[in-house]
C-alpha positions in Angstrom: -46.1 -4.8 16.7 -46.9 -4.4 14.2 -50.9 -2.5 14.8 -51.9 -1.0 12.0 -51.4 -0.7 8.1 -51.7 1.9 5.7 -51.5 0.8 2.3 -52.8 0.1 -2.0 -54.4 -3.1 -2.2 -52.2 -5.3 -5.1 -53.4 -8.7 -4.5 -56.9 -9.9 -3.2 -58.0 -13.9 -3.5 -59.1 -17.1 -0.6 -60.0 -14.0 2.2 -56.7 -12.5 2.5 -55.3 -8.9 0.4 -51.6 -7.9 0.4 -51.6 -4.5 1.2 -48.1 -2.1 -0.4 -47.3 0.2 2.2 -45.2 3.6 1.2 -42.7 1.7 3.0 -42.2 -0.8 0.0 -43.1 -4.1 1.7 -46.2 -6.1 1.3 -47.9 -7.4 3.4 -50.1 -10.5 3.6 -53.2 -9.5 5.2 -56.5 -12.1 6.8 -60.2 -10.7 6.7 -63.3 -11.4 7.4 -65.7 -12.5 4.7 -67.6 -8.9 5.0 -64.2 -7.2 5.0 -63.0 -8.9 1.8 -65.4 -8.7 -0.5 -66.0 -5.6 0.8 -62.7 -4.3 -0.5 -61.3 -3.9 -4.2 -57.4 -3.7 -5.5 -56.1 -0.6 -5.8 -58.0 0.6 -3.4 -56.3 2.2 -0.3 -56.7 1.6 2.5 -55.9 1.9 6.5 -56.3 -1.7 8.2 -56.0 -1.8 11.8 -54.4 -5.1 11.9 -53.0 -8.3 15.2 -49.9 -10.0 14.9 -50.2 -14.3 14.9 -46.9 -15.2 16.1 -46.3 -18.5 16.1 -43.4 -21.3 16.0 -43.6 -22.0 12.7 -45.3 -18.6 11.1 -46.4 -14.9 11.7 -50.6 -14.4 10.7 -51.4 -10.7 10.1 -55.7 -10.1 10.3 -57.3 -6.8 9.3 -60.1 -5.7 10.3 -62.9 -3.1 9.8 -62.8 -1.1 12.8 -61.3 -0.2 16.5 -64.7 -2.4 17.3 -64.2 -4.8 15.3 -60.5 -5.7 16.4 -61.6 -5.5 20.2 -63.9 -8.3 19.3 -61.3 -10.4 17.6 -59.6 -10.0 20.9 -62.1 -11.3 23.1 -62.9 -13.9 21.4 -58.9 -15.2 21.6 -59.8 -15.2 25.8 -61.2 -17.8 24.8 -60.4 -21.1 25.5 -60.3 -23.6 22.3 -60.7 -20.4 19.9 -57.9 -19.7 17.9 -57.5 -16.4 15.2 -59.0 -18.7 12.1 -61.7 -19.7 14.5 -61.6 -16.2 16.1 -61.9 -14.8 12.1 -64.5 -16.6 10.8 -67.0 -15.9 13.7 -66.2 -11.9 12.8 -67.7 -13.4 10.0 -71.3 -14.2 11.3 -72.0 -9.9 10.7 -71.3 -7.2 12.8 -70.2 -6.2 15.3 -73.6 -5.9 16.9 -74.5 -8.7 15.6 -72.8 -10.9 17.1 -72.6 -8.8 19.9 -76.0 -9.1 20.7 -75.9 -12.5 19.6 -73.9 -13.7 22.4 -75.3 -10.9 25.0 -78.7 -12.9 24.3 -77.0 -16.7 24.8 -77.2 -17.3 20.6 -75.6 -20.5 20.5 -76.9 -21.2 17.1 -75.8 -18.5 16.1 -72.5 -18.7 16.9 -72.3 -22.3 15.9 -72.9 -21.7 11.9 -69.1 -20.7 11.6 -66.9 -24.0 10.5 -64.7 -25.1 14.1 -67.2 -24.3 15.8 -69.9 -26.4 17.7 -72.1 -26.5 20.6 -69.4 -26.4 23.7 -67.3 -24.0 22.2 -70.5 -21.5 21.8 -71.7 -22.4 25.1 -68.4 -21.0 26.5 -67.9 -17.8 23.9 -71.5 -17.3 25.9 -70.4 -18.6 29.4 -67.1 -16.0 29.0 -67.8 -13.0 26.6 -71.9 -12.1 28.2 -70.8 -10.2 30.3 -68.0 -8.4 28.2 -70.1 -7.7 24.7 -72.5 -5.1 26.0 -69.2 -2.4 25.8 -68.5 -3.0 22.1 -71.6 -0.9 19.9 -69.5 -1.1 16.3 -71.1 0.3 13.9 -73.1 -2.1 11.2 -72.6 -0.2 9.0 -73.1 -1.9 5.3 -70.7 -2.2 2.5 -71.6 0.4 -0.8 -69.5 -2.0 -3.2 -71.5 -2.5 -6.6 -69.5 -5.0 -7.9 -71.6 -7.2 -10.8 -74.3 -10.2 -9.9 -71.7 -12.5 -11.4 -68.6 -11.1 -9.8 -70.8 -11.7 -6.5 -71.8 -14.7 -6.8 -68.8 -16.0 -7.4 -67.3 -14.2 -4.3 -69.7 -15.8 -1.9 -70.2 -18.7 -3.3 -65.9 -18.6 -2.5 -66.4 -17.0 1.0 -68.8 -20.4 1.7 -66.4 -22.4 1.1 -63.4 -21.0 2.6 -66.4 -20.9 6.2 -66.7 -24.9 5.3 -69.1 -25.2 3.4 -69.0 -28.0 -0.1 -69.1 -26.0 -3.3 -71.8 -28.4 -4.3 -74.1 -26.6 -1.0 -73.0 -23.1 -1.7 -73.7 -22.7 -5.8 -77.2 -24.5 -5.0 -77.9 -22.1 -2.5 -76.2 -19.2 -4.3 -77.5 -20.2 -7.4 -81.9 -20.3 -5.1 -80.3 -16.1 -4.3 -82.2 -13.4 -5.8 -79.1 -11.4 -7.0 -81.0 -8.5 -8.6 -79.3 -4.8 -7.5 -77.2 -6.7 -4.3 -74.2 -6.2 -2.7 -72.3 -9.1 -1.9 -72.1 -8.2 1.1 -76.5 -8.7 1.3 -75.4 -11.7 -1.0 -73.5 -13.7 1.9 -76.3 -12.4 4.6 -79.4 -14.2 2.4 -77.2 -17.1 1.5 -76.9 -17.5 5.7 -80.9 -17.3 5.8 -81.1 -19.4 3.5 -78.8 -22.0 4.9 -80.0 -21.6 8.7 -82.9 -22.5 7.6 
């Protein structure tokens, strides 16, 4: 089982990165949106991963840290949540923010993710409420300083990958004040606008 990768990012698109390891093997890794926006091409990374093996595919999912991976694995324990839905749930915020939402039973927060309806969100709350208190992941934000145009484009792509229409994503992004803001900060603002 592959559980950790060290290497250089050689490609980055559609919430996936390709990491080239020292052994010369490139691994495609699916990432939560905030982490995808934070990472850059040619950046050296050390990334915890989870290998999902299915009958017709083997997919790697990557995480910011072990706390995020732990929350991902807890989501997989919930009936009806697969790796893709679990990854989308991680895109809602930091481990602390998501754990807090689950602990206080905030079903509405969890249903912002495409593919997670009210019943599934309620199931997550019921099954994980007592388990998330042990997770306290750091709430540190990204250190990136992209140009506003690139950042806005990445936010549109991120929203589309989470299930919003391209039109809705573009209109939302147009309404944001992008001055001196990273992609991660803009995405948080976009979620606030979309949840109104």
